[in-house]
C-alpha positions in Angstrom: -2.3 -13.9 -15.8 1.4 -14.7 -15.9 2.2 -18.4 -15.6 5.4 -17.8 -13.6 5.5 -16.7 -10.0 6.8 -13.3 -9.3 10.2 -14.6 -7.9 10.9 -16.2 -11.3 9.9 -13.2 -13.4 12.7 -11.1 -12.0 13.2 -7.4 -12.6 13.0 -6.3 -9.0 15.2 -6.1 -5.9 14.7 -8.5 -3.1 17.0 -7.9 -0.1 15.8 -10.2 2.8 19.1 -10.2 4.5 22.8 -9.8 4.0 24.6 -12.3 1.7 25.2 -15.6 3.4 22.9 -15.0 6.3 19.5 -16.6 6.9 16.4 -14.5 6.9 15.6 -13.0 10.3 12.6 -13.8 12.4 10.6 -10.8 10.9 11.4 -11.7 7.2 8.3 -12.2 5.0 7.6 -13.0 1.4 5.2 -10.7 -0.5 4.5 -12.4 -3.8 8.1 -13.2 -4.4 9.4 -10.0 -3.0 11.4 -10.9 0.2 11.4 -8.2 2.9 13.5 -8.3 6.1 10.5 -7.2 8.1 6.8 -6.8 7.5 6.5 -3.0 8.0 6.1 -0.6 5.1 5.1 3.0 4.7 1.7 3.7 3.2 1.4 5.6 0.0 0.5 9.2 0.3 2.0 9.6 3.8 5.7 9.2 2.9 6.2 11.3 -0.2 9.2 9.9 -2.0 11.1 9.5 1.3 13.4 12.5 1.1 12.0 14.2 4.2 12.1 11.0 6.3 15.6 10.1 5.2 16.8 13.0 7.3 15.2 11.6 10.4 16.1 7.8 10.2 17.7 5.2 8.0 15.2 4.1 5.4 16.8 0.7 5.2 15.3 -0.1 8.6 12.0 -0.5 6.9 10.7 -3.6 5.2 9.8 -1.5 2.2 9.0 2.1 1.1 5.7 2.6 -0.7 5.9 6.0 -2.4 3.4 8.6 -3.3 0.7 7.7 -5.8 2.1 8.5 -9.2 0.2 9.1 -12.4 1.4 9.1 -16.1 1.5 13.0 -16.3 2.0 15.5 -13.5 -1.0 16.5 -11.4 -1.6 19.6 -9.3 -4.2 17.9 -7.1 -7.4 19.3 -5.7 -8.0 22.9 -4.5 -7.4 23.6 -0.8 -8.3 23.0 2.0 -7.1 19.4 1.4 -6.7 18.1 4.9 -8.9 18.2 8.0 -8.5 16.5 11.4 -11.4 14.3 12.7 -12.0 12.4 15.9 -9.4 9.6 15.9 -8.4 10.3 12.3 -8.2 12.7 9.4 -9.8 13.4 6.0 -7.6 14.1 3.0 -8.4 15.2 -0.5 -5.0 15.7 -2.0 -6.1 14.7 -5.4 -3.0 12.7 -6.4 -0.7 15.7 -6.6 2.5 14.3 -8.0 5.3 15.1 -10.6 4.4 12.3 -13.0 6.1 9.1 -14.0 9.0 10.5 -15.9 10.0 12.8 -13.0 9.8 9.8 -10.7 12.2 7.8 -12.8 14.5 10.7 -13.4 14.6 12.4 -10.0 13.0 10.3 -7.2 14.0 6.7 -8.0 17.8 7.5 -8.2 17.6 8.9 -4.6 15.6 6.0 -3.4 18.0 3.5 -5.0 20.7 4.8 -2.7 18.7 4.0 0.4 19.1 0.2 0.3 15.4 -0.5 0.8 12.9 -2.2 -1.5 10.8 0.5 -3.3 7.2 -0.1 -4.2 5.6 2.4 -6.7 1.9 3.2 -6.1 0.4 4.0 -9.5 -2.9 5.6 -10.5 -4.7 6.2 -13.8 -8.0 7.4 -15.3 -8.1 4.6 -17.9 -6.8 1.0 -18.2 -4.4 2.3 -20.8 -2.8 4.8 -18.4 -2.2 2.1 -15.8 -0.6 -0.1 -18.5 1.6 2.7 -19.8 3.0 3.6 -16.4 3.7 -0.1 -15.7 5.4 -0.4 -19.0 7.6 2.7 -18.5 8.8 1.7 -15.1 9.3 -2.0 -15.9 13.0 -3.0 -15.4 13.9 0.3 -13.7 16.8 -0.3 -11.5 15.9 0.0 -7.8 12.2 -0.6 -8.2 10.9 -3.6 -6.4 7.1 -3.8 -7.1 4.1 -1.9 -8.2 1.1 -1.2 -6.0 -2.0 -0.4 -8.1 -4.4 2.1 -6.7 -7.8 1.1 -8.1 -9.7 3.8 -6.3 -9.5 6.2 -9.2 -12.5 7.3 -11.4 -12.5 5.6 -14.8 -13.1 8.4 -17.3 -13.9 5.8 -20.0 -16.8 4.5 -17.8 -18.3 7.9 -16.9 -16.3 8.4 -13.7 -17.1 5.0 -12.1 -14.3 4.1 -9.7 -12.4 1.1 -10.9 -12.3 -0.5 -7.5 -16.1 -0.7 -7.0 -16.4 -3.1 -10.0 -14.9 -6.6 -10.0 -14.8 -6.5 -13.8 -13.0 -3.2 -14.0 -10.6 -4.1 -11.2 -9.6 -7.3 -13.0 -9.1 -5.3 -16.2 -6.8 -2.9 -14.6 -4.7 -5.6 -12.8 -4.6 -7.7 -16.0 -3.4 -4.7 -17.9 -0.6 -3.9 -15.4 0.3 -7.6 -15.3 0.8 -7.7 -19.1 3.0 -4.6 -19.0 5.5 -5.5 -16.2 7.6 -8.3 -14.8 7.5 -6.7 -11.4 5.3 -8.1 -8.6 1.8 -6.5 -8.8 0.0 -5.5 -5.6 -3.7 -4.5 -5.9 -4.7 -1.9 -3.4 -8.4 -2.2 -2.6 -11.0 0.4 -1.7 -13.3 -0.3 1.2 -16.1 1.6 -0.3 -17.6 -1.5 -1.9 -20.4 -4.0 -1.3 -18.1 -7.1 -1.4 -14.4 -6.7 -0.7 -13.8 -10.4 -1.3 -15.4 -10.3 -4.8 -13.0 -7.4 -5.7 -10.0 -9.2 -4.2 -10.7 -12.5 -6.1 -11.1 -10.5 -9.4 -7.7 -8.8 -8.8 -6.1 -12.2 -8.2 -7.7 -13.5 -11.4 -6.2 -10.6 -13.2 -2.7 -11.5 -12.0 -2.2 -9.8 -8.7 0.7 -11.2 -6.7 -0.6 -9.7 -3.4 -3.5 -7.6 -2.1 -3.2 -4.5 0.0 -6.1 -3.0 2.0 -7.7 -0.8 3.0 -7.6 2.5 1.2 -9.5 5.4 2.9 -13.2 5.5 3.6 -15.2 8.4 2.0 -16.3 11.1 4.5 -17.3 14.8 4.8 -16.6 17.4 7.6 -18.9 20.4 7.7 -17.7 23.9 8.8 -20.6 25.1 11.0 -19.7 28.7 10.8 -19.4 28.8 7.0 -22.2 26.2 6.6 -20.3 24.2 4.0 -17.8 21.4 3.7 -14.4 22.1 5.1 -12.5 20.4 2.2 -12.3 22.2 -1.2 -13.2 18.8 -2.8 -16.2 18.4 -0.5 -15.4 14.7 0.3 -12.2 13.2 1.4 -10.6 9.9 2.5 -10.8 9.0 6.2 -7.8 7.4 7.7 -6.4 6.9 11.2 -7.4 4.8 14.2 -11.1 5.3 13.5 -11.0 3.0 10.6 -8.8 0.2 12.1 -11.6 -2.2 13.1 -13.1 -2.0 9.6 -9.6 -2.6 8.1 -9.0 -5.6 10.4 -12.4 -7.1 9.4 -11.7 -6.7 5.7 -8.2 -8.1 6.1 -9.7 -11.2 7.8 -12.2 -11.6 5.0 -9.8 -11.1 2.1 -7.1 -13.3 3.5 -9.7 -16.0 3.9 -10.8 -15.6 0.3 -7.6 -15.5 -1.7 -4.4 -17.5 -1.8 -1.9 -14.6 -2.2 -0.3 -12.5 0.6 -2.4 -9.7 2.1 -0.9 -6.4 3.3 -3.1 -4.8 6.0 -3.3 -1.1 6.8 -5.6 1.4 8.4 -4.9 3.1 11.7 -1.7 1.3 12.6 0.4 3.2 15.1 1.8 0.5 17.4 3.1 -3.1 17.3 -0.2 -4.1 19.0 -2.2 -2.6 16.1 0.0 -4.4 13.6 -0.3 -7.7 15.4 -4.1 -7.4 15.1 -3.8 -7.3 11.3 -1.2 -10.1 11.2 -3.4 -12.4 13.4 -6.3 -11.6 11.1 -4.4 -12.9 8.2 -2.0 -10.1 6.9 1.5 -11.1 6.0 2.7 -7.5 6.2 1.4 -4.1 7.2 1.7 -0.4 6.2 1.9 2.5 8.6 0.4 5.8 7.3 -1.4 8.6 9.1 0.5 7.8 12.4 3.6 9.2 10.9 2.1 12.7 10.7 2.0 12.6 14.6 5.2 10.6 15.0 7.6 10.3 12.0 9.3 7.4 13.8 6.1 5.3 14.2 7.2 2.6 11.7 10.4 2.0 13.6 8.5 1.7 16.9 6.2 -0.9 15.2 9.3 -2.9 14.1 10.8 -2.8 17.5 7.6 -3.9 19.1 7.2 -6.8 16.7 10.8 -7.8 17.5 10.0 -7.9 21.2 6.8 -9.8 20.6 8.6 -12.5 18.6 11.3 -12.8 21.2 9.0 -12.8 24.2 6.7 -15.4 22.6 9.6 -17.6 21.6 8.6 -17.6 17.9 11.0 -18.6 15.2 9.3 -16.3 12.8 6.5 -13.7 12.7 5.0 -15.9 10.0 3.9 -18.4 12.6 1.1 -16.1 13.8 -0.2 -15.0 10.4 -4.0 -15.7 10.6 -3.6 -17.1 14.1 -6.9 -15.6 15.2 -8.7 -17.8 12.8 -7.4 -21.1 14.1 -9.4 -23.2 16.4 
């Protein structure tokens, strides 16, 4: 684990406010990365931002978390890959992406022009792959942090998902930590027996922040065809249906570690975001809600601004973990 805090290691962009101005009431610090507001996009729901840039100014966001990116290009799973469920959806995209080199050559230059902190979500099938991606993107102009998706099957361990093992989780995060000076955010899977054990292991490995939760595993059956709807059989459940689970895990993890926690899972309004913040999250990510309303993150930001003003708060940070206080 690095001895220096993320803010001293450098190598990333931090734009909390315009030069000479004090941070606004929504500004937050995520492991040394200063954001002007606590609302980010969730990986896998925002692509690389090009489509949304035609709808609103991306610099309005606290940060953009881009699509999960692997070392080499991936075609993803066979279709169908998405199915709607009550209060949510299942997806089994399978990490379709153009690969790390294409991200650096094509996507990052575009994002760099948007004046918004960019967080790259990375995924690998071995610890070495995670390290190699982190090494290749380290120092890339315009990249602010790395979010590490540890919900991938470790091929060296016979397909065991990294994120279900504290030992493997720590190994992945430690490998990424060795390879980069950027802030490292560990994204946790909820499909575990002890989310706090995994979170502590990631912090031991050098994580500057924790984000959670990733999707829950589910299946939808086509009654006419008498088989699973998704080509991959299982998929990841997201949306409002998982929010109470995500809030509970945010509460537990934020009580167990001393690094910032980023909460996500079914957030579509400022009220939803405030639940996570009062449960201990310093920031939040909006994901599935954007499929129904692409402007959902902006509405969340506006709602948080109203709440801070109406409650007479100097900063949104005043209510982080407020629900735990006696």
